[in-house]
The first five atom37 places (N, CA, C, CB, O) and aatype in JSON, in Angstrom:
{
  "aatype": [12, 15, 9, 15, 10, 1, 10, 3, 0, 10, 9, 1, 5, 19, 10, 6, 0, 1, 19, 6, 9, 13, 3, 6, 14, 10, 10, 1, 5, 5, 10, 5, 12, 5, 2, 19, 1, 8, 8, 14, 6, 5, 15, 14, 13, 0, 17, 10, 13, 6, 9, 10, 11, 19, 7, 0, 7, 5, 9, 1, 2, 10, 6, 0, 13, 7, 0, 1, 10, 10, 14, 6, 18, 0, 8, 12, 16, 10, 14, 6, 13, 11, 16, 10, 19, 3, 6, 3, 13, 13, 19, 10, 15, 5, 19, 8, 18, 6, 1, 18, 13, 15, 11, 19, 18],
  "atom_mask": [
    [1, 1, 1, 1, 1],
    [1, 1, 1, 1, 1],
    [1, 1, 1, 1, 1],
    [1, 1, 1, 1, 1],
    [1, 1, 1, 1, 1],
    [1, 1, 1, 1, 1],
    [1, 1, 1, 1, 1],
    [1, 1, 1, 1, 1],
    [1, 1, 1, 1, 1],
    [1, 1, 1, 1, 1],
    [1, 1, 1, 1, 1],
    [1, 1, 1, 1, 1],
    [1, 1, 1, 1, 1],
    [1, 1, 1, 1, 1],
    [1, 1, 1, 1, 1],
    [1, 1, 1, 1, 1],
    [1, 1, 1, 1, 1],
    [1, 1, 1, 1, 1],
    [1, 1, 1, 1, 1],
    [1, 1, 1, 1, 1],
    [1, 1, 1, 1, 1],
    [1, 1, 1, 1, 1],
    [1, 1, 1, 1, 1],
    [1, 1, 1, 1, 1],
    [1, 1, 1, 1, 1],
    [1, 1, 1, 1, 1],
    [1, 1, 1, 1, 1],
    [1, 1, 1, 1, 1],
    [1, 1, 1, 1, 1],
    [1, 1, 1, 1, 1],
    [1, 1, 1, 1, 1],
    [1, 1, 1, 1, 1],
    [1, 1, 1, 1, 1],
    [1, 1, 1, 1, 1],
    [1, 1, 1, 1, 1],
    [1, 1, 1, 1, 1],
    [1, 1, 1, 1, 1],
    [1, 1, 1, 1, 1],
    [1, 1, 1, 1, 1],
    [1, 1, 1, 1, 1],
    [1, 1, 1, 1, 1],
    [1, 1, 1, 1, 1],
    [1, 1, 1, 1, 1],
    [1, 1, 1, 1, 1],
    [1, 1, 1, 1, 1],
    [1, 1, 1, 1, 1],
    [1, 1, 1, 1, 1],
    [1, 1, 1, 1, 1],
    [1, 1, 1, 1, 1],
    [1, 1, 1, 1, 1],
    [1, 1, 1, 1, 1],
    [1, 1, 1, 1, 1],
    [1, 1, 1, 1, 1],
    [1, 1, 1, 1, 1],
    [1, 1, 1, 0, 1],
    [1, 1, 1, 1, 1],
    [1, 1, 1, 0, 1],
    [1, 1, 1, 1, 1],
    [1, 1, 1, 1, 1],
    [1, 1, 1, 1, 1],
    [1, 1, 1, 1, 1],
    [1, 1, 1, 1, 1],
    [1, 1, 1, 1, 1],
    [1, 1, 1, 1, 1],
    [1, 1, 1, 1, 1],
    [1, 1, 1, 0, 1],
    [1, 1, 1, 1, 1],
    [1, 1, 1, 1, 1],
    [1, 1, 1, 1, 1],
    [1, 1, 1, 1, 1],
    [1, 1, 1, 1, 1],
    [1, 1, 1, 1, 1],
    [1, 1, 1, 1, 1],
    [1, 1, 1, 1, 1],
    [1, 1, 1, 1, 1],
    [1, 1, 1, 1, 1],
    [1, 1, 1, 1, 1],
    [1, 1, 1, 1, 1],
    [1, 1, 1, 1, 1],
    [1, 1, 1, 1, 1],
    [1, 1, 1, 1, 1],
    [1, 1, 1, 1, 1],
    [1, 1, 1, 1, 1],
    [1, 1, 1, 1, 1],
    [1, 1, 1, 1, 1],
    [1, 1, 1, 1, 1],
    [1, 1, 1, 1, 1],
    [1, 1, 1, 1, 1],
    [1, 1, 1, 1, 1],
    [1, 1, 1, 1, 1],
    [1, 1, 1, 1, 1],
    [1, 1, 1, 1, 1],
    [1, 1, 1, 1, 1],
    [1, 1, 1, 1, 1],
    [1, 1, 1, 1, 1],
    [1, 1, 1, 1, 1],
    [1, 1, 1, 1, 1],
    [1, 1, 1, 1, 1],
    [1, 1, 1, 1, 1],
    [1, 1, 1, 1, 1],
    [1, 1, 1, 1, 1],
    [1, 1, 1, 1, 1],
    [1, 1, 1, 1, 1],
    [1, 1, 1, 1, 1],
    [1, 1, 1, 1, 1]
  ],
  "atom_positions": [
    [[0.85, -1.18, 0.0], [0.0, 0.0, 0.0], [0.89, 1.24, 0.0], [-0.96, 0.0, 1.23], [1.86, 1.31, 0.76]],
    [[0.58, 2.21, -0.84], [1.4, 3.42, -0.92], [1.24, 4.28, 0.33], [1.03, 4.22, -2.17], [0.26, 4.16, 1.06]],
    [[2.21, 5.13, 0.55], [2.16, 6.04, 1.7], [0.93, 6.91, 1.64], [3.43, 6.91, 1.75], [0.26, 7.13, 2.65]],
    [[0.62, 7.41, 0.46], [-0.55, 8.27, 0.28], [-1.83, 7.55, 0.71], [-0.66, 8.72, -1.18], [-2.67, 8.14, 1.38]],
    [[-1.97, 6.29, 0.34], [-3.17, 5.54, 0.72], [-3.19, 5.21, 2.21], [-3.26, 4.26, -0.09], [-4.26, 5.17, 2.82]],
    [[-2.03, 4.97, 2.8], [-1.96, 4.73, 4.26], [-2.39, 5.98, 5.02], [-0.53, 4.32, 4.69], [-3.18, 5.9, 5.96]],
    [[-1.85, 7.14, 4.61], [-2.23, 8.39, 5.26], [-3.72, 8.65, 5.1], [-1.42, 9.57, 4.69], [-4.39, 9.07, 6.04]],
    [[-4.24, 8.39, 3.91], [-5.65, 8.58, 3.65], [-6.5, 7.72, 4.6], [-5.98, 8.24, 2.19], [-7.49, 8.2, 5.15]],
    [[-6.11, 6.48, 4.78], [-6.86, 5.59, 5.67], [-6.85, 6.09, 7.11], [-6.28, 4.17, 5.61], [-7.86, 6.02, 7.8]],
    [[-5.7, 6.61, 7.56], [-5.61, 7.13, 8.93], [-6.44, 8.4, 9.09], [-4.15, 7.41, 9.3], [-7.15, 8.56, 10.08]],
    [[-6.35, 9.29, 8.12], [-7.12, 10.54, 8.17], [-8.61, 10.22, 8.15], [-6.75, 11.47, 6.99], [-9.4, 10.81, 8.89]],
    [[-8.98, 9.32, 7.3], [-10.38, 8.93, 7.19], [-10.88, 8.37, 8.52], [-10.58, 7.88, 6.07], [-11.99, 8.68, 8.96]],
    [[-10.06, 7.56, 9.15], [-10.42, 6.97, 10.44], [-10.67, 8.06, 11.48], [-9.31, 6.02, 10.93], [-11.59, 7.94, 12.29]],
    [[-9.87, 9.11, 11.48], [-10.01, 10.2, 12.44], [-11.24, 11.05, 12.13], [-8.76, 11.06, 12.44], [-11.99, 11.42, 13.03]],
    [[-11.45, 11.37, 10.86], [-12.5, 12.32, 10.5], [-13.89, 11.72, 10.33], [-12.12, 13.01, 9.24], [-14.89, 12.39, 10.6]],
    [[-13.99, 10.49, 9.89], [-15.32, 9.9, 9.63], [-16.25, 9.94, 10.83], [-15.16, 8.47, 9.18], [-17.46, 10.09, 10.66]],
    [[-15.71, 9.81, 12.01], [-16.53, 9.81, 13.22], [-16.85, 11.22, 13.73], [-15.82, 9.03, 14.31], [-17.55, 11.39, 14.72]],
    [[-16.33, 12.24, 13.03], [-16.49, 13.61, 13.52], [-17.12, 14.57, 12.53], [-15.16, 14.14, 13.91], [-17.63, 15.62, 12.91]],
    [[-17.1, 14.2, 11.24], [-17.52, 15.11, 10.19], [-18.42, 14.38, 9.2], [-16.3, 15.72, 9.46], [-18.21, 13.21, 8.89]],
    [[-19.41, 15.1, 8.71], [-20.22, 14.6, 7.6], [-19.86, 15.4, 6.35], [-21.76, 14.7, 7.91], [-19.92, 16.63, 6.36]],
    [[-19.49, 14.71, 5.3], [-19.27, 15.37, 4.01], [-20.54, 15.11, 3.2], [-17.96, 14.82, 3.26], [-20.8, 13.98, 2.79]],
    [[-21.31, 16.16, 2.99], [-22.61, 16.01, 2.35], [-22.62, 16.47, 0.89], [-23.64, 16.76, 3.12], [-23.58, 16.22, 0.17]],
    [[-21.55, 17.14, 0.46], [-21.5, 17.62, -0.93], [-20.07, 17.53, -1.44], [-22.04, 19.08, -1.03], [-19.31, 18.5, -1.4]],
    [[-19.72, 16.35, -1.94], [-18.36, 16.11, -2.43], [-17.99, 17.01, -3.61], [-18.22, 14.66, -2.83], [-16.86, 17.51, -3.64]],
    [[-18.89, 17.24, -4.58], [-18.53, 18.16, -5.67], [-18.22, 19.58, -5.18], [-19.66, 18.21, -6.7], [-17.32, 20.23, -5.7]],
    [[-18.97, 20.06, -4.19], [-18.69, 21.39, -3.63], [-17.34, 21.4, -2.92], [-19.81, 21.8, -2.64], [-16.59, 22.37, -3.06]],
    [[-17.03, 20.36, -2.2], [-15.73, 20.26, -1.53], [-14.6, 20.29, -2.57], [-15.65, 18.96, -0.69], [-13.61, 20.99, -2.39]],
    [[-14.76, 19.53, -3.64], [-13.75, 19.51, -4.7], [-13.62, 20.9, -5.34], [-14.12, 18.46, -5.77], [-12.51, 21.35, -5.62]],
    [[-14.75, 21.56, -5.57], [-14.74, 22.9, -6.16], [-14.01, 23.89, -5.25], [-16.18, 23.39, -6.41], [-13.23, 24.72, -5.73]],
    [[-14.25, 23.81, -3.96], [-13.58, 24.71, -3.01], [-12.08, 24.45, -2.97], [-14.19, 24.54, -1.6], [-11.29, 25.39, -2.86]],
    [[-11.68, 23.19, -3.06], [-10.25, 22.87, -3.12], [-9.59, 23.61, -4.28], [-10.03, 21.35, -3.27], [-8.52, 24.2, -4.13]],
    [[-10.25, 23.58, -5.42], [-9.7, 24.22, -6.61], [-9.75, 25.74, -6.48], [-10.46, 23.78, -7.85], [-8.78, 26.42, -6.82]],
    [[-10.88, 26.28, -6.0], [-11.01, 27.74, -5.87], [-10.01, 28.32, -4.87], [-12.43, 28.1, -5.43], [-9.48, 29.41, -5.07]],
    [[-9.75, 27.57, -3.8], [-8.85, 28.04, -2.75], [-7.39, 27.66, -3.03], [-9.29, 27.47, -1.4], [-6.5, 27.98, -2.24]],
    [[-7.15, 26.98, -4.14], [-5.81, 26.51, -4.49], [-5.17, 25.66, -3.38], [-4.91, 27.68, -4.8], [-4.0, 25.85, -3.04]],
    [[-5.94, 24.75, -2.84], [-5.44, 23.87, -1.78], [-4.84, 22.64, -2.44], [-6.59, 23.47, -0.78], [-5.5, 21.94, -3.21]],
    [[-3.58, 22.38, -2.13], [-2.91, 21.19, -2.68], [-3.54, 19.95, -2.07], [-1.37, 21.23, -2.4], [-3.75, 19.87, -0.87]],
    [[-3.82, 18.99, -2.93], [-4.41, 17.73, -2.49], [-4.13, 16.65, -3.51], [-5.93, 17.88, -2.26], [-3.67, 16.93, -4.62]],
    [[-4.41, 15.42, -3.12], [-4.24, 14.28, -4.01], [-5.63, 13.82, -4.44], [-3.43, 13.12, -3.31], [-6.38, 13.3, -3.61]],
    [[-5.98, 14.0, -5.7], [-7.32, 13.64, -6.16], [-7.7, 12.18, -5.92], [-7.44, 13.94, -7.62], [-8.88, 11.86, -5.8]],
    [[-6.71, 11.3, -5.83], [-7.01, 9.88, -5.63], [-7.37, 9.56, -4.18], [-5.82, 9.03, -6.06], [-7.87, 8.48, -3.88]],
    [[-7.13, 10.5, -3.28], [-7.47, 10.27, -1.88], [-8.95, 10.54, -1.64], [-6.61, 11.16, -0.96], [-9.65, 11.06, -2.51]],
    [[-9.4, 10.18, -0.46], [-10.81, 10.34, -0.11], [-11.15, 11.81, 0.16], [-11.15, 9.49, 1.12], [-10.26, 12.62, 0.41]],
    [[-12.42, 12.14, 0.1], [-12.85, 13.5, 0.45], [-12.44, 13.88, 1.88], [-14.35, 13.62, 0.3], [-12.27, 15.07, 2.17]],
    [[-12.29, 12.91, 2.77], [-11.85, 13.22, 4.13], [-10.42, 13.75, 4.13], [-11.96, 11.98, 5.02], [-10.09, 14.65, 4.9]],
    [[-9.58, 13.2, 3.28], [-8.21, 13.71, 3.16], [-8.22, 15.12, 2.57], [-7.34, 12.77, 2.28], [-7.41, 15.96, 2.97]],
    [[-9.11, 15.38, 1.63], [-9.24, 16.72, 1.06], [-9.64, 17.71, 2.15], [-10.26, 16.74, -0.09], [-9.09, 18.81, 2.25]],
    [[-10.63, 17.3, 2.96], [-11.09, 18.17, 4.05], [-9.96, 18.42, 5.05], [-12.31, 17.55, 4.76], [-9.82, 19.53, 5.57]],
    [[-9.18, 17.41, 5.33], [-8.03, 17.55, 6.23], [-7.09, 18.62, 5.7], [-7.29, 16.2, 6.38], [-6.6, 19.44, 6.47]],
    [[-6.84, 18.63, 4.4], [-5.96, 19.64, 3.79], [-6.57, 21.03, 3.9], [-5.7, 19.31, 2.31], [-5.87, 22.0, 4.18]],
    [[-7.88, 21.14, 3.7], [-8.56, 22.43, 3.84], [-8.43, 22.93, 5.27], [-10.05, 22.31, 3.45], [-8.14, 24.11, 5.49]],
    [[-8.63, 22.05, 6.23], [-8.51, 22.46, 7.64], [-7.08, 22.88, 7.97], [-8.94, 21.31, 8.57], [-6.86, 23.82, 8.73]],
    [[-6.1, 22.19, 7.38], [-4.7, 22.54, 7.63], [-4.41, 23.98, 7.24], [-3.77, 21.59, 6.87], [-3.73, 24.7, 7.97]],
    [[-4.91, 24.39, 6.11], [-4.56, 25.72, 5.59], [-5.57, 26.8, 5.96], [-4.42, 25.66, 4.11], [-5.24, 27.99, 5.91]],
    [[-6.8, 26.4, 6.32], [-7.8, 27.45, 6.48], [-8.68, 27.41, 7.71], [0.0, 0.0, 0.0], [-9.65, 28.16, 7.77]],
    [[-8.37, 26.57, 8.69], [-9.25, 26.45, 9.85], [-9.47, 27.8, 10.55], [-8.67, 25.45, 10.85], [-10.55, 28.06, 11.08]],
    [[-8.46, 28.63, 10.54], [-8.59, 29.93, 11.21], [-9.4, 30.95, 10.43], [0.0, 0.0, 0.0], [-9.88, 31.92, 11.01]],
    [[-9.55, 30.75, 9.13], [-10.28, 31.71, 8.31], [-11.68, 31.26, 7.94], [-9.51, 31.98, 7.06], [-12.54, 32.1, 7.65]],
    [[-11.95, 29.97, 7.94], [-13.25, 29.45, 7.51], [-14.29, 29.77, 8.57], [-13.18, 27.93, 7.25], [-14.13, 29.42, 9.75]],
    [[-15.36, 30.42, 8.15], [-16.45, 30.76, 9.06], [-17.61, 29.78, 8.96], [-16.94, 32.17, 8.77], [-18.35, 29.57, 9.92]],
    [[-17.76, 29.17, 7.77], [-18.89, 28.28, 7.54], [-18.4, 27.03, 6.8], [-20.0, 29.0, 6.74], [-18.21, 27.05, 5.59]],
    [[-18.2, 25.97, 7.53], [-17.71, 24.73, 6.93], [-18.7, 24.16, 5.92], [-17.43, 23.7, 8.03], [-18.3, 23.45, 4.99]],
    [[-19.97, 24.47, 6.09], [-20.98, 23.97, 5.16], [-20.79, 24.54, 3.76], [-22.38, 24.29, 5.66], [-21.23, 23.94, 2.78]],
    [[-20.15, 25.69, 3.66], [-19.84, 26.27, 2.34], [-18.81, 25.41, 1.61], [-19.32, 27.72, 2.49], [-18.55, 25.62, 0.42]],
    [[-18.21, 24.46, 2.32], [-17.23, 23.54, 1.74], [-17.82, 22.14, 1.56], [-15.97, 23.47, 2.63], [-17.11, 21.2, 1.2]],
    [[-19.13, 22.01, 1.83], [-19.78, 20.72, 1.64], [-19.63, 19.76, 2.8], [0.0, 0.0, 0.0], [-19.81, 18.55, 2.64]],
    [[-19.31, 20.29, 4.0], [-19.11, 19.43, 5.17], [-19.66, 20.11, 6.41], [-17.61, 19.1, 5.36], [-19.85, 21.33, 6.45]],
    [[-19.93, 19.3, 7.42], [-20.35, 19.85, 8.71], [-19.83, 18.96, 9.82], [-21.91, 19.98, 8.78], [-19.68, 17.75, 9.67]],
    [[-19.55, 19.59, 10.95], [-19.15, 18.83, 12.14], [-20.37, 18.09, 12.66], [-18.54, 19.76, 13.24], [-21.48, 18.62, 12.63]],
    [[-20.17, 16.87, 13.14], [-21.26, 16.14, 13.76], [-21.65, 16.82, 15.07], [-20.86, 14.65, 14.0], [-20.84, 17.53, 15.65]],
    [[-22.88, 16.61, 15.53], [-23.4, 17.36, 16.68], [-22.49, 17.4, 17.92], [-24.71, 16.79, 17.08], [-22.4, 18.43, 18.58]],
    [[-21.83, 16.3, 18.22], [-20.99, 16.29, 19.43], [-19.74, 17.16, 19.3], [-20.57, 14.87, 19.75], [-19.05, 17.39, 20.29]],
    [[-19.44, 17.64, 18.09], [-18.28, 18.52, 17.87], [-18.7, 19.91, 17.41], [-17.34, 17.9, 16.84], [-17.85, 20.79, 17.26]],
    [[-19.99, 20.12, 17.2], [-20.49, 21.37, 16.63], [-20.22, 22.59, 17.53], [-21.98, 21.26, 16.38], [-20.22, 23.71, 17.03]],
    [[-20.0, 22.39, 18.8], [-19.73, 23.5, 19.72], [-18.3, 24.04, 19.57], [-19.97, 23.05, 21.17], [-17.99, 25.12, 20.08]],
    [[-17.44, 23.31, 18.89], [-16.03, 23.69, 18.77], [-15.82, 24.69, 17.64], [-15.16, 22.44, 18.54], [-16.53, 24.67, 16.63]],
    [[-14.84, 25.56, 17.82], [-14.41, 26.38, 16.71], [-13.59, 25.49, 15.77], [-13.58, 27.63, 17.2], [-13.11, 24.44, 16.18]],
    [[-13.43, 25.91, 14.52], [-12.63, 25.09, 13.6], [-11.17, 24.98, 14.04], [-12.7, 25.67, 12.21], [-10.59, 23.9, 13.89]],
    [[-10.55, 26.05, 14.57], [-9.18, 25.85, 15.08], [-9.11, 24.83, 16.22], [-8.61, 27.19, 15.56], [-8.17, 24.04, 16.28]],
    [[-10.1, 24.83, 17.12], [-10.13, 23.83, 18.19], [-10.31, 22.43, 17.61], [-11.26, 24.14, 19.19], [-9.64, 21.49, 18.01]],
    [[-11.22, 22.32, 16.66], [-11.49, 21.04, 16.01], [-10.24, 20.53, 15.3], [-12.66, 21.16, 15.02], [-9.9, 19.35, 15.39]],
    [[-9.56, 21.43, 14.58], [-8.34, 21.05, 13.86], [-7.29, 20.54, 14.84], [-7.79, 22.24, 13.05], [-6.6, 19.56, 14.55]],
    [[-7.14, 21.19, 15.98], [-6.18, 20.75, 17.0], [-6.52, 19.35, 17.49], [-6.15, 21.74, 18.18], [-5.63, 18.51, 17.61]],
    [[-7.79, 19.1, 17.76], [-8.24, 17.77, 18.18], [-7.91, 16.73, 17.11], [-9.75, 17.77, 18.48], [-7.38, 15.66, 17.42]],
    [[-8.23, 17.04, 15.87], [-7.97, 16.11, 14.77], [-6.47, 15.86, 14.62], [-8.56, 16.66, 13.45], [-6.04, 14.72, 14.45]],
    [[-5.67, 16.93, 14.68], [-4.22, 16.78, 14.57], [-3.67, 15.89, 15.67], [-3.54, 18.15, 14.63], [-2.82, 15.03, 15.41]],
    [[-4.14, 16.09, 16.9], [-3.66, 15.27, 18.02], [-4.04, 13.81, 17.83], [-4.24, 15.8, 19.35], [-3.21, 12.92, 18.02]],
    [[-5.28, 13.56, 17.45], [-5.71, 12.17, 17.24], [-5.0, 11.52, 16.06], [-7.23, 12.12, 17.02], [-4.65, 10.35, 16.12]],
    [[-4.79, 12.28, 15.01], [-4.06, 11.77, 13.85], [-2.62, 11.42, 14.23], [-4.08, 12.8, 12.69], [-2.09, 10.39, 13.8]],
    [[-1.99, 12.27, 15.03], [-0.62, 12.01, 15.47], [-0.55, 10.72, 16.28], [-0.09, 13.19, 16.3], [0.33, 9.89, 16.05]],
    [[-1.46, 10.55, 17.23], [-1.47, 9.35, 18.07], [-1.71, 8.11, 17.21], [-2.55, 9.46, 19.17], [-1.02, 7.11, 17.36]],
    [[-2.68, 8.18, 16.32], [-2.97, 7.05, 15.45], [-1.78, 6.72, 14.54], [-4.21, 7.34, 14.61], [-1.48, 5.55, 14.3]],
    [[-1.11, 7.74, 14.05], [0.07, 7.54, 13.2], [1.19, 6.87, 13.97], [0.56, 8.89, 12.63], [1.87, 5.98, 13.45]],
    [[1.39, 7.3, 15.22], [2.42, 6.68, 16.06], [2.13, 5.19, 16.29], [2.53, 7.41, 17.4], [3.02, 4.35, 16.18]],
    [[0.89, 4.9, 16.62], [0.5, 3.5, 16.86], [0.71, 2.68, 15.59], [-0.99, 3.42, 17.32], [1.24, 1.57, 15.65]],
    [[0.31, 3.22, 14.46], [0.49, 2.53, 13.17], [1.97, 2.28, 12.9], [-0.13, 3.36, 12.02], [2.35, 1.18, 12.5]],
    [[2.8, 3.3, 13.13], [4.24, 3.15, 12.9], [4.82, 2.07, 13.81], [4.96, 4.5, 13.13], [5.56, 1.19, 13.36]],
    [[4.49, 2.15, 15.1], [5.03, 1.18, 16.05], [4.6, -0.24, 15.72], [4.6, 1.53, 17.48], [5.36, -1.19, 15.88]],
    [[3.39, -0.37, 15.26], [2.88, -1.71, 14.95], [3.5, -2.3, 13.69], [1.37, -1.66, 14.79], [3.82, -3.49, 13.66]],
    [[3.68, -1.47, 12.66], [4.1, -2.01, 11.37], [5.54, -1.73, 10.97], [3.21, -1.49, 10.33], [6.09, -2.43, 10.12]],
    [[6.17, -0.72, 11.57], [7.48, -0.32, 11.05], [8.6, -0.26, 12.08], [7.36, 1.0, 10.42], [9.77, -0.39, 11.7]],
    [[8.31, -0.09, 13.34], [9.39, 0.14, 14.3], [10.34, -1.06, 14.4], [8.8, 0.45, 15.67], [11.52, -0.87, 14.66]],
    [[9.86, -2.26, 14.2], [10.71, -3.44, 14.3], [11.58, -3.6, 13.04], [9.84, -4.68, 14.5], [12.61, -4.27, 13.07]],
    [[11.14, -2.96, 11.96], [11.88, -3.06, 10.69], [13.13, -2.19, 10.74], [10.98, -2.65, 9.51], [14.18, -2.59, 10.25]],
    [[13.02, -1.01, 11.33], [14.13, -0.04, 11.32], [14.92, -0.12, 12.54], [13.65, 1.35, 11.14], [15.9, 0.62, 12.7]]
  ]
}
């Protein structure tokens, strides 16, 4: 499995339980309009992760990007949400590395 697909799977695991992507074409359009670098072969969750990386502090309405936070996260600001996602992604990445790669290197 390529690195890109591994990262996509981890990002998807973190975001699927927290975000609903209800308009994939709108999300794709916003990626292009905002000039956000992304990998088209990855999932929409990876695209959203890239949008949050570059714009969490400026985005006022996530629904304008075709996504919304699930109710249990709706009280958070996007910068707070991004921090939570980054922390969980880091922990999940560490666990994945330790499980599959640490013994190799």
